[in-house]
Each structure stands twice: as C-alpha cells, then as structure tokens.
C-alpha positions as CSV (number, residue, x, y, z in Angstrom):
1,M,126.2,129.7,215.7
2,T,129.8,130.1,214.3
3,Q,131.2,133.6,212.3
4,R,131.0,132.3,209.5
5,E,127.3,131.0,209.7
6,R,126.2,134.4,211.3
7,A,124.3,136.4,208.7
8,P,125.2,140.3,208.2
9,A,122.9,142.1,210.6
10,E,121.6,144.1,208.1
11,A,120.7,141.5,205.9
12,P,116.9,141.2,205.0
13,A,115.4,137.4,206.0
14,L,113.8,137.0,203.2
15,S,115.3,138.7,199.7
16,V,113.2,138.0,196.7
17,E,115.0,140.0,193.4
18,G,113.4,139.7,190.0
19,V,112.2,136.3,190.7
20,S,110.2,134.8,187.1
21,H,108.7,131.2,186.8
22,A,106.6,129.8,184.4
23,Y,104.1,126.6,183.6
24,G,105.2,126.2,180.0
25,T,103.0,129.1,178.2
26,R,101.6,130.4,181.9
27,R,103.7,132.9,183.3
28,A,102.9,132.2,187.5
29,L,105.6,134.9,188.4
30,D,106.8,137.8,186.6
31,A,109.6,139.7,187.7
32,V,108.4,139.6,191.6
33,S,111.3,141.6,193.7
34,F,110.5,142.1,197.3
35,T,112.1,141.7,201.2
36,V,111.1,140.7,204.4
37,P,113.2,142.8,207.1
38,Q,114.2,140.4,210.2
39,G,111.8,140.5,213.1
40,S,108.8,142.0,210.9
41,F,105.2,140.5,210.1
42,T,105.0,140.7,205.9
43,V,101.4,140.1,204.4
44,L,101.7,138.6,201.2
45,L,98.4,139.6,199.9
46,G,96.9,138.2,196.6
47,L,93.5,136.2,195.4
48,N,93.9,132.7,194.7
49,G,95.9,132.1,191.8
50,A,98.0,135.2,192.2
51,G,101.0,133.0,192.2
52,K,101.6,133.1,196.3
53,S,101.8,129.0,196.7
54,T,104.4,129.5,193.7
55,L,106.9,131.4,195.3
56,F,106.8,129.4,198.7
57,A,107.4,126.6,196.3
58,L,110.7,128.4,195.1
59,I,111.9,130.0,198.4
60,T,111.9,126.3,199.7
61,R,113.5,124.7,196.6
62,L,110.6,122.8,196.4
63,Y,110.9,124.2,192.7
64,D,114.4,125.8,191.2
65,T,114.8,129.0,191.1
66,R,115.5,129.7,187.0
67,A,115.5,133.7,186.1
68,G,116.1,136.2,189.5
69,R,117.8,135.5,193.0
70,I,116.2,134.0,196.0
71,S,118.3,135.0,200.0
72,V,117.4,133.9,203.5
73,L,119.4,136.1,205.6
74,G,121.9,137.2,203.0
75,H,122.3,133.1,201.4
76,D,121.5,132.7,198.3
77,I,118.7,129.5,197.7
78,G,120.4,128.7,194.6
79,R,124.0,128.7,195.7
80,N,124.0,127.9,199.1
81,P,120.9,125.9,199.9
82,G,122.0,123.8,203.0
83,E,122.6,127.3,204.9
84,A,119.1,129.1,203.2
85,L,116.6,126.3,204.3
86,R,118.5,126.0,208.1
87,R,117.2,129.3,208.9
88,L,113.2,128.7,207.4
89,G,110.5,127.1,208.6
90,V,107.3,126.8,206.8
91,V,103.8,126.1,206.6
92,F,102.1,125.1,203.4
93,Q,98.5,125.1,203.0
94,S,97.8,121.8,203.1
95,R,98.0,119.6,206.3
96,T,100.9,117.5,206.8
97,V,101.1,116.4,210.1
98,D,100.1,113.1,210.6
99,L,96.8,112.6,212.2
100,D,97.4,109.0,213.8
101,L,100.1,110.4,215.7
102,T,100.2,111.7,218.6
103,V,101.9,116.1,219.0
104,N,104.7,114.6,221.0
105,Q,105.4,112.1,218.1
106,N,105.0,114.5,215.0
107,L,107.5,117.2,216.7
108,A,109.9,114.3,217.4
109,Y,109.9,112.7,214.4
110,H,110.3,116.3,212.8
111,S,113.3,117.1,215.2
112,A,115.3,113.9,214.2
113,L,114.6,114.9,210.6
114,H,116.7,118.2,211.4
115,G,119.3,116.4,213.4
116,I,118.3,117.3,216.5
117,P,119.0,115.2,219.7
118,A,116.3,113.5,221.5
119,G,116.7,115.4,224.6
120,A,117.1,119.1,223.7
121,A,113.9,117.9,221.3
122,R,111.4,117.2,224.2
123,V,112.4,120.7,225.7
124,R,112.4,122.8,222.8
125,A,108.8,121.1,222.0
126,A,107.4,121.7,225.1
127,E,108.6,124.7,225.4
128,I,107.1,126.1,222.1
129,L,104.1,124.5,222.8
130,A,103.3,126.1,225.9
131,G,103.9,129.2,224.0
132,L,101.2,128.1,221.7
133,G,98.6,127.1,224.1
134,L,99.3,123.3,223.4
135,A,100.9,122.2,226.5
136,E,98.3,120.1,227.8
137,K,97.6,118.6,224.0
138,A,101.0,117.2,223.6
139,R,100.0,113.6,224.2
140,D,96.7,113.7,222.4
141,K,96.1,112.1,218.9
142,V,96.2,115.1,216.1
143,R,93.4,113.6,214.6
144,S,91.7,114.8,217.9
145,L,92.1,118.1,217.6
146,S,90.5,121.5,216.2
147,G,91.7,122.8,212.9
148,G,93.5,125.7,214.7
149,Q,95.0,123.5,217.3
150,M,96.2,120.8,214.5
151,R,97.5,124.5,213.0
152,R,99.5,125.5,215.8
153,V,101.2,121.9,215.6
154,E,102.2,122.8,212.4
155,I,103.8,126.3,213.5
156,A,105.0,124.1,216.5
157,R,106.8,122.1,213.9
158,A,107.7,124.6,212.3
159,L,109.8,126.0,214.9
160,L,111.4,123.9,216.4
161,H,114.5,124.2,214.8
162,R,114.8,127.6,215.7
163,P,114.5,129.3,212.3
164,R,114.7,133.3,211.6
165,L,112.0,132.7,208.6
166,L,108.9,131.4,208.6
167,L,106.7,131.2,205.5
168,L,102.8,130.9,206.2
169,D,100.9,129.9,203.2
170,E,96.9,130.3,203.3
171,A,97.4,129.0,207.2
172,T,93.8,130.1,208.4
173,V,92.1,128.3,205.6
174,G,89.4,126.4,206.9
175,L,89.0,127.9,210.4
176,D,86.5,130.3,211.7
177,I,86.7,133.7,212.9
178,R,88.1,133.2,216.0
179,S,90.3,130.7,215.1
180,R,91.8,132.7,212.6
181,A,92.2,135.6,214.7
182,E,93.8,133.6,217.4
183,M,96.5,132.3,214.6
184,V,97.3,135.4,213.6
185,Q,97.9,136.8,217.3
186,E,99.9,133.9,217.7
187,V,102.3,134.6,214.8
188,R,102.6,137.7,215.3
189,K,104.2,137.0,218.9
190,L,107.1,135.7,217.2
191,V,108.3,139.2,215.6
192,A,108.7,140.1,218.9
193,Q,111.8,137.6,219.2
194,G,113.3,138.5,215.8
195,V,111.7,136.0,213.5
196,G,110.8,137.2,210.2
197,V,107.3,136.4,209.4
198,L,105.9,136.9,205.5
199,W,101.9,135.5,205.9
200,A,100.2,134.9,202.5
201,T,96.4,134.7,202.3
202,H,93.5,136.1,200.4
203,L,92.2,138.0,203.7
204,I,92.3,141.4,203.5
205,D,90.9,141.5,207.5
206,E,94.3,140.0,208.4
207,V,96.6,142.9,207.2
208,G,97.6,144.8,210.5
209,P,98.3,148.4,210.6
210,S,102.0,147.8,211.5
211,D,102.4,145.0,208.8
212,D,105.0,145.4,205.7
213,V,102.2,144.6,202.3
214,V,103.1,142.8,199.5
215,V,100.4,142.9,197.0
216,L,100.4,140.1,194.0
217,H,97.9,140.0,191.1
218,H,98.5,138.0,188.1
219,G,102.4,136.8,189.2
220,K,103.2,140.4,189.2
221,V,103.8,143.0,192.2
222,M,101.3,145.6,192.1
223,A,102.5,147.6,195.9
224,A,105.0,146.4,198.8
225,G,105.8,148.6,201.8
226,P,104.6,149.4,204.8
227,L,100.5,149.7,204.7
228,A,100.4,153.2,205.3
229,A,102.7,154.1,202.2
230,V,100.5,151.2,200.0
231,N,97.6,152.9,200.8
232,R,98.9,156.7,200.3
233,E,100.3,155.7,197.3
234,A,97.4,154.0,195.5
235,G,95.5,156.9,196.4
236,A,93.0,154.5,199.0
237,K,92.2,155.0,202.7
238,D,92.2,151.5,203.4
239,I,93.9,148.4,202.3
240,R,90.5,147.1,201.0
241,E,90.5,149.9,198.8
242,A,94.5,150.0,198.0
243,F,93.4,146.7,197.0
244,A,90.7,147.0,194.5
245,K,92.6,149.7,193.0
246,L,95.9,148.5,192.5
247,T,94.0,145.0,190.9
248,G,90.9,146.2,189.6
249,T,89.2,144.0,191.4
250,S,85.8,144.4,191.9
251,R,84.0,144.2,195.5
252,E,81.8,141.1,194.7
253,K,84.7,139.4,193.4
254,M,86.5,140.0,196.7
255,Q,83.6,138.9,199.1
256,V,83.4,135.7,196.9
257,E,87.6,135.6,197.5
258,A,86.7,135.9,201.2
259,A,84.3,133.2,201.4
C-alpha cells in the first residue's frame, strides 16, 4: 500500500454525516450521522423498515448519496468511490453466492473481479476458509452447505481483497440460534485484526457488552455510542429496555420482529 493510498490513522472505518434519502415522498433516512471506529464492532439496530438496507445501498454506491457525506477510511464515497470501495467488504441480506458452483469456484470468480491473480487468490481463499472453519468444504458445491455455512462463504468472499470495513446486513436471517451465535462470534474475531464491522440487525440479543450501538428508527438515529452510554442516556438497565424507550416499541412488537 502506498503512502497516497494509506488512510490517516485517526480516520474512522466509516463516517456517515447528515445522510438523508427518500423514495418519492417517503423519507427513508433523515439526517443520519454516526461513525464506525477502526477495529470496532458497531451494531446498527433497528426494526424491519428502519432504513438499514437503504443506508447499506448508499454506502456501497447502489444508490447515489444526494444529501450528506459518507467516507470509508477517510475516502469520500461520492468524490473518490474507487478508493473507498476497495476498502469495503459487504454481505447483503439476500444470498448472492452461486449455488451450483463449489466454494472455491465462487471465491475464484470474485477474486478475478477484484483483479487478484489466480495463485494469490487460491492462497488467500484457503487462508480465509480455514479461519472460518470451511477448509473441508472448499470443493463442495454451495448448494450442499447449511445456511450458516453459506453465510460463511459470503463472508469469506467479502474478505478476499482484505477490506478494512465489513458491512453485514441481517447476516443471520434464517439461521438457527446456534448458527447465529457462531456467525456473530466469527465476525467478532475480525475486529482483533483491525477490521471495522457494521453489523445491521433487528435482533437485540446480537448486541454484545463491548459493542458500539446505533439505534435507527423510521430513518432517524435515536442514539449512538458505546452500549453502556446508550443504556445510561436512555435511563435503561439494558439495551432491550433502552431500545423500547428510544423507539416507543412495545415488548409485543419486539417479539414479533424477532420471530
């Protein structure tokens, strides 16, 4: 990495400043601002329809940012999208792996899209798959894998180009409780390697005690910061109570969303 490409040490992995977005007359995001520090696990917590997927679409340039500013490691996503996106890995809510290809073939195809030489790609894929407990599945067709294993393949694919920011949008949807816990644990390990993680979920039990939390509700940030600070400012004993107070969401509504 050259000096020109290296982001300032103090630059957050992700900076979202005053971002708004609308679909016609419906405002999906309203002046959203928060940061994801480098080497941190930040939970974007909101019910379905809160605006999480819209925000991810703006960060990844699926939509243009028309109001506000988004930066990845100090690189403005609008002015310098190439430099920003090179540092970004993403796992969308909808699965996008090719079920009829093997795990290795999926990763090789993605590596080619990033311009990674075939030899280096094979070494990198083997390294990542071993770290995610998928080494023995490398030659298996994705169709034969469990839901949790498919999600790990998507994470492996997102890590091939060594991103410094990883976005995951409802990555545990459809998984059983054990697979969900394992998935969160695997992603948390990446933080120790300096990766900034933005984990979008509507499941409150996926928030850990050392996490930063951004509570998003109807397109607005209701609170953001370390978990303890969010709880304290909401006058709550835990994040479940804080979320209910901040969003005016009943326990019954929260249970339906978590089902």
